[in-house]
N, CA, C and O atoms as CSV, one atom per row, in Angstrom:
chain,resi,resn,atom,element,x,y,z
A,1,MET,N,N,0.839,-1.180,0.000
A,1,MET,CA,C,0.000,0.000,0.000
A,1,MET,C,C,0.887,1.247,0.000
A,1,MET,O,O,1.880,1.301,0.725
A,2,ALA,N,N,0.541,2.224,-0.791
A,2,ALA,CA,C,1.342,3.445,-0.927
A,2,ALA,C,C,1.165,4.347,0.288
A,2,ALA,O,O,0.093,4.410,0.888
A,3,VAL,N,N,2.234,5.036,0.629
A,3,VAL,CA,C,2.216,6.007,1.711
A,3,VAL,C,C,2.109,7.390,1.087
A,3,VAL,O,O,2.811,7.710,0.128
A,4,ARG,N,N,1.231,8.196,1.639
A,4,ARG,CA,C,1.012,9.552,1.131
A,4,ARG,C,C,2.075,10.488,1.709
A,4,ARG,O,O,2.406,10.405,2.892
A,5,LEU,N,N,2.599,11.368,0.877
A,5,LEU,CA,C,3.586,12.355,1.288
A,5,LEU,C,C,2.861,13.659,1.581
A,5,LEU,O,O,2.144,14.187,0.730
A,6,VAL,N,N,3.053,14.180,2.801
A,6,VAL,CA,C,2.400,15.408,3.250
A,6,VAL,C,C,3.496,16.423,3.590
A,6,VAL,O,O,4.438,16.107,4.316
A,7,PHE,N,N,3.365,17.638,3.061
A,7,PHE,CA,C,4.362,18.684,3.297
A,7,PHE,C,C,3.817,19.716,4.278
A,7,PHE,O,O,2.761,20.303,4.041
A,8,ARG,N,N,4.528,19.935,5.370
A,8,ARG,CA,C,4.177,21.005,6.299
A,8,ARG,C,C,4.487,22.340,5.626
A,8,ARG,O,O,5.345,22.418,4.746
A,9,ILE,N,N,3.788,23.378,6.045
A,9,ILE,CA,C,4.001,24.711,5.482
A,9,ILE,C,C,5.460,25.128,5.631
A,9,ILE,O,O,6.043,25.695,4.706
A,10,HIS,N,N,6.045,24.852,6.780
A,10,HIS,CA,C,7.454,25.197,7.014
A,10,HIS,C,C,8.348,24.559,5.950
A,10,HIS,O,O,9.244,25.211,5.414
A,11,ALA,N,N,8.102,23.289,5.648
A,11,ALA,CA,C,8.919,22.590,4.650
A,11,ALA,C,C,8.775,23.241,3.282
A,11,ALA,O,O,9.768,23.443,2.584
A,12,VAL,N,N,7.559,23.569,2.897
A,12,VAL,CA,C,7.319,24.192,1.594
A,12,VAL,C,C,8.022,25.550,1.517
A,12,VAL,O,O,8.619,25.882,0.493
A,13,GLN,N,N,7.954,26.330,2.592
A,13,GLN,CA,C,8.639,27.625,2.624
A,13,GLN,C,C,10.141,27.457,2.471
A,13,GLN,O,O,10.767,28.169,1.685
A,14,ARG,N,N,10.721,26.534,3.206
A,14,ARG,CA,C,12.165,26.323,3.147
A,14,ARG,C,C,12.583,25.777,1.786
A,14,ARG,O,O,13.623,26.166,1.256
A,15,MET,N,N,11.794,24.896,1.230
A,15,MET,CA,C,12.099,24.359,-0.099
A,15,MET,C,C,12.122,25.479,-1.120
A,15,MET,O,O,13.015,25.534,-1.965
A,16,SER,N,N,11.152,26.365,-1.047
A,16,SER,CA,C,11.087,27.496,-1.977
A,16,SER,C,C,12.310,28.392,-1.827
A,16,SER,O,O,12.910,28.801,-2.822
A,17,GLU,N,N,12.676,28.695,-0.594
A,17,GLU,CA,C,13.842,29.553,-0.331
A,17,GLU,C,C,15.138,28.915,-0.820
A,17,GLU,O,O,16.065,29.618,-1.223
A,18,ARG,N,N,15.203,27.609,-0.787
A,18,ARG,CA,C,16.446,26.895,-1.065
A,18,ARG,C,C,16.481,26.237,-2.445
A,18,ARG,O,O,17.433,25.524,-2.763
A,19,GLY,N,N,15.483,26.462,-3.246
A,19,GLY,CA,C,15.469,25.897,-4.601
A,19,GLY,C,C,15.378,24.388,-4.632
A,19,GLY,O,O,16.013,23.742,-5.465
A,20,ILE,N,N,14.590,23.819,-3.728
A,20,ILE,CA,C,14.434,22.368,-3.630
A,20,ILE,C,C,13.019,22.018,-4.079
A,20,ILE,O,O,12.052,22.635,-3.633
A,21,THR,N,N,12.900,21.033,-4.958
A,21,THR,CA,C,11.591,20.674,-5.507
A,21,THR,C,C,10.995,19.454,-4.795
A,21,THR,O,O,11.678,18.733,-4.067
A,22,VAL,N,N,9.708,19.255,-5.033
A,22,VAL,CA,C,9.040,18.055,-4.521
A,22,VAL,C,C,9.710,16.814,-5.111
A,22,VAL,O,O,9.880,15.805,-4.426
A,23,ARG,N,N,10.080,16.898,-6.366
A,23,ARG,CA,C,10.780,15.764,-7.001
A,23,ARG,C,C,12.093,15.465,-6.283
A,23,ARG,O,O,12.428,14.300,-6.068
A,24,ASP,N,N,12.843,16.510,-5.908
A,24,ASP,CA,C,14.090,16.320,-5.155
A,24,ASP,C,C,13.819,15.575,-3.850
A,24,ASP,O,O,14.525,14.628,-3.503
A,25,VAL,N,N,12.797,16.011,-3.141
A,25,VAL,CA,C,12.450,15.390,-1.854
A,25,VAL,C,C,12.057,13.928,-2.061
A,25,VAL,O,O,12.512,13.055,-1.322
A,26,ARG,N,N,11.230,13.661,-3.043
A,26,ARG,CA,C,10.817,12.272,-3.313
A,26,ARG,C,C,12.024,11.385,-3.620
A,26,ARG,O,O,12.112,10.256,-3.138
A,27,GLU,N,N,12.948,11.902,-4.423
A,27,GLU,CA,C,14.143,11.135,-4.782
A,27,GLU,C,C,14.998,10.846,-3.540
A,27,GLU,O,O,15.501,9.736,-3.369
A,28,ILE,N,N,15.152,11.842,-2.690
A,28,ILE,CA,C,15.952,11.646,-1.471
A,28,ILE,C,C,15.285,10.623,-0.559
A,28,ILE,O,O,15.962,9.760,0.000
A,29,LEU,N,N,13.972,10.709,-0.402
A,29,LEU,CA,C,13.278,9.747,0.448
A,29,LEU,C,C,13.326,8.339,-0.141
A,29,LEU,O,O,13.336,7.360,0.604
A,30,TYR,N,N,13.356,8.229,-1.453
A,30,TYR,CA,C,13.420,6.933,-2.119
A,30,TYR,C,C,14.814,6.315,-2.023
A,30,TYR,O,O,14.955,5.121,-1.760
A,31,SER,N,N,15.845,7.140,-2.241
A,31,SER,CA,C,17.196,6.584,-2.348
A,31,SER,C,C,18.148,7.018,-1.232
A,31,SER,O,O,19.289,6.559,-1.181
A,32,GLY,N,N,17.691,7.895,-0.343
A,32,GLY,CA,C,18.570,8.432,0.696
A,32,GLY,C,C,18.780,7.479,1.861
A,32,GLY,O,O,18.338,6.330,1.850
A,33,GLU,N,N,19.464,7.995,2.852
A,33,GLU,CA,C,19.868,7.199,4.014
A,33,GLU,C,C,19.404,7.888,5.295
A,33,GLU,O,O,19.723,9.053,5.528
A,34,THR,N,N,18.654,7.169,6.121
A,34,THR,CA,C,18.283,7.696,7.432
A,34,THR,C,C,19.544,7.771,8.272
A,34,THR,O,O,20.248,6.774,8.435
A,35,ILE,N,N,19.834,8.959,8.809
A,35,ILE,CA,C,21.092,9.142,9.541
A,35,ILE,C,C,20.916,9.210,11.055
A,35,ILE,O,O,21.889,9.053,11.792
A,36,GLU,N,N,19.714,9.435,11.524
A,36,GLU,CA,C,19.408,9.440,12.946
A,36,GLU,C,C,17.954,9.047,13.093
A,36,GLU,O,O,17.214,8.982,12.111
A,37,GLY,N,N,17.551,8.786,14.314
A,37,GLY,CA,C,16.153,8.524,14.592
A,37,GLY,C,C,15.754,9.234,15.865
A,37,GLY,O,O,16.512,9.268,16.835
A,38,TYR,N,N,14.563,9.801,15.860
A,38,TYR,CA,C,14.043,10.487,17.038
A,38,TYR,C,C,12.724,9.823,17.433
A,38,TYR,O,O,11.652,10.381,17.198
A,39,PRO,N,N,12.802,8.641,18.028
A,39,PRO,CA,C,11.588,7.873,18.331
A,39,PRO,C,C,10.683,8.542,19.362
A,39,PRO,O,O,9.496,8.226,19.434
A,40,ASP,N,N,11.223,9.460,20.160
A,40,ASP,CA,C,10.428,10.100,21.205
A,40,ASP,C,C,9.774,11.399,20.758
A,40,ASP,O,O,9.061,12.027,21.540
A,41,ASP,N,N,10.008,11.821,19.494
A,41,ASP,CA,C,9.349,13.023,18.988
A,41,ASP,C,C,7.835,12.823,19.005
A,41,ASP,O,O,7.336,11.713,18.816
A,42,THR,N,N,7.124,13.913,19.232
A,42,THR,CA,C,5.670,13.841,19.230
A,42,THR,C,C,5.116,14.853,18.246
A,42,THR,O,O,5.717,15.913,18.068
A,43,PRO,N,N,4.029,14.579,17.618
A,43,PRO,CA,C,3.163,13.428,17.863
A,43,PRO,C,C,3.625,12.147,17.177
A,43,PRO,O,O,3.053,11.083,17.413
A,44,TYR,N,N,4.672,12.233,16.315
A,44,TYR,CA,C,5.153,11.046,15.605
A,44,TYR,C,C,6.675,10.990,15.662
A,44,TYR,O,O,7.346,12.021,15.700
A,45,ALA,N,N,7.205,9.785,15.666
A,45,ALA,CA,C,8.656,9.605,15.574
A,45,ALA,C,C,9.142,10.249,14.275
A,45,ALA,O,O,8.452,10.210,13.257
A,46,SER,N,N,10.340,10.841,14.324
A,46,SER,CA,C,10.864,11.495,13.123
A,46,SER,C,C,12.287,11.043,12.851
A,46,SER,O,O,12.917,10.357,13.656
A,47,ARG,N,N,12.772,11.457,11.676
A,47,ARG,CA,C,14.132,11.073,11.278
A,47,ARG,C,C,14.612,11.972,10.151
A,47,ARG,O,O,13.827,12.347,9.280
A,48,PRO,N,N,15.901,12.325,10.157
A,48,PRO,CA,C,16.477,13.021,9.009
A,48,PRO,C,C,17.015,12.004,8.005
A,48,PRO,O,O,17.609,10.991,8.374
A,49,VAL,N,N,16.793,12.301,6.740
A,49,VAL,CA,C,17.264,11.447,5.655
A,49,VAL,C,C,18.270,12.248,4.832
A,49,VAL,O,O,17.968,13.356,4.387
A,50,LEU,N,N,19.456,11.695,4.630
A,50,LEU,CA,C,20.493,12.336,3.830
A,50,LEU,C,C,20.402,11.858,2.396
A,50,LEU,O,O,20.301,10.661,2.128
A,51,GLY,N,N,20.438,12.811,1.482
A,51,GLY,CA,C,20.470,12.483,0.071
A,51,GLY,C,C,21.233,13.560,-0.676
A,51,GLY,O,O,21.641,14.563,-0.091
A,52,TRP,N,N,21.420,13.351,-1.955
A,52,TRP,CA,C,22.182,14.289,-2.780
A,52,TRP,C,C,21.319,14.743,-3.946
A,52,TRP,O,O,20.601,13.951,-4.556
A,53,CYS,N,N,21.406,16.032,-4.242
A,53,CYS,CA,C,20.628,16.614,-5.328
A,53,CYS,C,C,21.524,17.587,-6.078
A,53,CYS,O,O,21.983,18.580,-5.512
A,54,SER,N,N,21.770,17.304,-7.344
A,54,SER,CA,C,22.634,18.168,-8.165
A,54,SER,C,C,23.967,18.435,-7.483
A,54,SER,O,O,24.489,19.549,-7.525
A,55,GLY,N,N,24.511,17.400,-6.857
A,55,GLY,CA,C,25.822,17.502,-6.240
A,55,GLY,C,C,25.859,18.119,-4.860
A,55,GLY,O,O,26.933,18.233,-4.269
A,56,ARG,N,N,24.718,18.519,-4.329
A,56,ARG,CA,C,24.723,19.103,-2.983
A,56,ARG,C,C,23.987,18.191,-2.011
A,56,ARG,O,O,22.976,17.584,-2.365
A,57,PRO,N,N,24.499,18.094,-0.772
A,57,PRO,CA,C,23.842,17.259,0.222
A,57,PRO,C,C,22.580,17.946,0.727
A,57,PRO,O,O,22.543,19.167,0.877
A,58,LEU,N,N,21.555,17.156,0.985
A,58,LEU,CA,C,20.329,17.678,1.575
A,58,LEU,C,C,19.865,16.743,2.680
A,58,LEU,O,O,20.004,15.523,2.587
A,59,HIS,N,N,19.315,17.335,3.720
A,59,HIS,CA,C,18.645,16.580,4.770
A,59,HIS,C,C,17.154,16.850,4.649
A,59,HIS,O,O,16.723,18.003,4.610
A,60,VAL,N,N,16.380,15.790,4.591
A,60,VAL,CA,C,14.927,15.873,4.595
A,60,VAL,C,C,14.475,15.269,5.921
A,60,VAL,O,O,14.702,14.087,6.178
A,61,VAL,N,N,13.839,16.077,6.760
A,61,VAL,CA,C,13.377,15.593,8.059
A,61,VAL,C,C,11.900,15.223,7.924
A,61,VAL,O,O,11.066,16.045,7.546
A,62,VAL,N,N,11.604,13.971,8.242
A,62,VAL,CA,C,10.245,13.463,8.095
A,62,VAL,C,C,9.764,12.806,9.385
A,62,VAL,O,O,10.555,12.355,10.213
A,63,ALA,N,N,8.447,12.767,9.525
A,63,ALA,CA,C,7.792,12.029,10.604
A,63,ALA,C,C,6.861,11.026,9.950
A,63,ALA,O,O,6.329,11.267,8.866
A,64,GLU,N,N,6.671,9.908,10.615
A,64,GLU,CA,C,5.831,8.851,10.060
A,64,GLU,C,C,4.537,8.730,10.863
A,64,GLU,O,O,4.561,8.388,12.046
A,65,ASN,N,N,3.417,9.010,10.215
A,65,ASN,CA,C,2.105,8.759,10.795
A,65,ASN,C,C,1.647,7.419,10.227
A,65,ASN,O,O,1.000,7.361,9.181
A,66,VAL,N,N,1.984,6.373,10.916
A,66,VAL,CA,C,1.738,5.016,10.429
A,66,VAL,C,C,0.249,4.758,10.296
A,66,VAL,O,O,-0.196,4.172,9.309
A,67,GLU,N,N,-0.520,5.189,11.275
A,67,GLU,CA,C,-1.968,4.938,11.263
A,67,GLU,C,C,-2.640,5.528,10.023
A,67,GLU,O,O,-3.504,4.893,9.419
A,68,ALA,N,N,-2.241,6.744,9.645
A,68,ALA,CA,C,-2.829,7.406,8.473
A,68,ALA,C,C,-2.062,7.089,7.189
A,68,ALA,O,O,-2.427,7.561,6.112
A,69,GLN,N,N,-1.012,6.301,7.302
A,69,GLN,CA,C,-0.158,5.943,6.168
A,69,GLN,C,C,0.375,7.194,5.469
A,69,GLN,O,O,0.267,7.349,4.253
A,70,GLU,N,N,0.961,8.091,6.292
A,70,GLU,CA,C,1.522,9.348,5.789
A,70,GLU,C,C,2.972,9.497,6.207
A,70,GLU,O,O,3.357,9.138,7.320
A,71,THR,N,N,3.761,10.029,5.300
A,71,THR,CA,C,5.096,10.506,5.634
A,71,THR,C,C,5.003,12.023,5.579
A,71,THR,O,O,4.671,12.599,4.544
A,72,ILE,N,N,5.300,12.662,6.706
A,72,ILE,CA,C,5.150,14.110,6.835
A,72,ILE,C,C,6.524,14.753,6.700
A,72,ILE,O,O,7.425,14.476,7.492
A,73,VAL,N,N,6.684,15.611,5.699
A,73,VAL,CA,C,7.936,16.327,5.499
A,73,VAL,C,C,7.900,17.564,6.387
A,73,VAL,O,O,7.075,18.457,6.195
A,74,ILE,N,N,8.804,17.603,7.360
A,74,ILE,CA,C,8.838,18.681,8.338
A,74,ILE,C,C,9.697,19.839,7.842
A,74,ILE,O,O,9.287,20.998,7.903
A,75,THR,N,N,10.881,19.518,7.356
A,75,THR,CA,C,11.768,20.547,6.804
A,75,THR,C,C,12.777,19.900,5.874
A,75,THR,O,O,12.967,18.684,5.882
A,76,VAL,N,N,13.417,20.734,5.074
A,76,VAL,CA,C,14.455,20.291,4.136
A,76,VAL,C,C,15.538,21.361,4.165
A,76,VAL,O,O,15.244,22.553,4.076
A,77,TYR,N,N,16.795,20.929,4.290
A,77,TYR,CA,C,17.877,21.907,4.330
A,77,TYR,C,C,19.184,21.295,3.843
A,77,TYR,O,O,19.361,20.077,3.824
A,78,GLU,N,N,20.083,22.178,3.455
A,78,GLU,CA,C,21.437,21.779,3.099
A,78,GLU,C,C,22.276,21.876,4.367
A,78,GLU,O,O,22.432,22.967,4.915
A,79,PRO,N,N,22.824,20.751,4.847
A,79,PRO,CA,C,23.593,20.788,6.090
A,79,PRO,C,C,24.842,21.646,5.931
A,79,PRO,O,O,25.564,21.534,4.940
A,80,HIS,N,N,25.086,22.496,6.911
A,80,HIS,CA,C,26.241,23.391,6.864
A,80,HIS,C,C,27.514,22.603,7.186
A,80,HIS,O,O,27.555,21.882,8.183
A,81,PRO,N,N,28.551,22.733,6.355
A,81,PRO,CA,C,29.768,21.920,6.545
A,81,PRO,C,C,30.492,22.148,7.871
A,81,PRO,O,O,31.218,21.265,8.326
A,82,THR,N,N,30.314,23.301,8.495
A,82,THR,CA,C,30.976,23.520,9.782
A,82,THR,C,C,30.228,22.853,10.936
A,82,THR,O,O,30.779,22.686,12.024
A,83,LEU,N,N,28.971,22.472,10.695
A,83,LEU,CA,C,28.172,21.848,11.750
A,83,LEU,C,C,28.079,20.332,11.615
A,83,LEU,O,O,27.639,19.641,12.534
A,84,TRP,N,N,28.503,19.818,10.443
A,84,TRP,CA,C,28.388,18.390,10.163
A,84,TRP,C,C,29.740,17.833,9.747
A,84,TRP,O,O,30.577,18.548,9.195
A,85,GLU,N,N,29.942,16.549,10.019
A,85,GLU,CA,C,31.143,15.862,9.551
A,85,GLU,C,C,31.145,15.889,8.020
A,85,GLU,O,O,30.099,16.101,7.407
A,86,PRO,N,N,32.307,15.677,7.399
A,86,PRO,CA,C,32.388,15.775,5.932
A,86,PRO,C,C,31.409,14.888,5.155
A,86,PRO,O,O,31.048,15.215,4.024
A,87,ASP,N,N,30.977,13.773,5.748
A,87,ASP,CA,C,30.021,12.909,5.045
A,87,ASP,C,C,28.568,13.319,5.301
A,87,ASP,O,O,27.650,12.712,4.750
A,88,PHE,N,N,28.353,14.338,6.127
A,88,PHE,CA,C,27.039,14.900,6.463
A,88,PHE,C,C,26.117,13.904,7.164
A,88,PHE,O,O,24.897,14.068,7.162
A,89,ARG,N,N,26.717,12.860,7.769
A,89,ARG,CA,C,25.919,11.857,8.481
A,89,ARG,C,C,25.880,12.095,9.989
A,89,ARG,O,O,24.975,11.616,10.673
A,90,GLN,N,N,26.848,12.825,10.500
A,90,GLN,CA,C,26.913,13.085,11.940
A,90,GLN,C,C,27.223,14.552,12.179
A,90,GLN,O,O,27.973,15.184,11.435
A,91,ARG,N,N,26.615,15.077,13.251
A,91,ARG,CA,C,26.937,16.446,13.656
A,91,ARG,C,C,28.363,16.478,14.188
A,91,ARG,O,O,28.832,15.523,14.808
A,92,ARG,N,N,29.040,17.585,13.937
A,92,ARG,CA,C,30.374,17.761,14.503
A,92,ARG,C,C,30.248,18.016,15.996
A,92,ARG,O,O,29.304,18.651,16.466
A,93,ARG,N,N,31.195,17.519,16.697
A,93,ARG,CA,C,31.277,17.850,18.128
A,93,ARG,C,C,31.843,19.260,18.214
A,93,ARG,O,O,32.621,19.662,17.348
A,94,PRO,N,N,31.474,20.013,19.232
A,94,PRO,CA,C,31.909,21.421,19.318
A,94,PRO,C,C,33.422,21.614,19.190
A,94,PRO,O,O,33.864,22.624,18.643
A,95,TRP,N,N,34.218,20.670,19.681
A,95,TRP,CA,C,35.663,20.852,19.627
A,95,TRP,C,C,36.234,20.506,18.237
A,95,TRP,O,O,37.416,20.745,17.988
A,96,ASN,N,N,35.411,19.944,17.327
A,96,ASN,CA,C,35.854,19.643,15.967
A,96,ASN,C,C,35.495,20.719,14.966
A,96,ASN,O,O,36.004,20.716,13.845
A,97,ALA,N,N,34.634,21.631,15.348
A,97,ALA,CA,C,34.107,22.624,14.398
A,97,ALA,C,C,35.167,23.606,13.927
A,97,ALA,O,O,34.874,24.496,13.129
């Protein structure tokens, strides 16, 4: 059964500001890599997914509403290299920045 993709207003605003399309987000969610998990987030567990679009890394943060069969896109951003390790999978520790 297909899961419906739902975009929060915040995500749509950030995507517009950053030149990121719905197609980009779908591709990242299809082929990207979950890099962390936030099982205690409410109202739904969430996770950032790392993917690449036109040579730039992007994080798509989503929450899963399993009951409604929805993946909710919370935000999308390009991780800043000073805040993330070179592979963009882990945050830098303050003494590494």
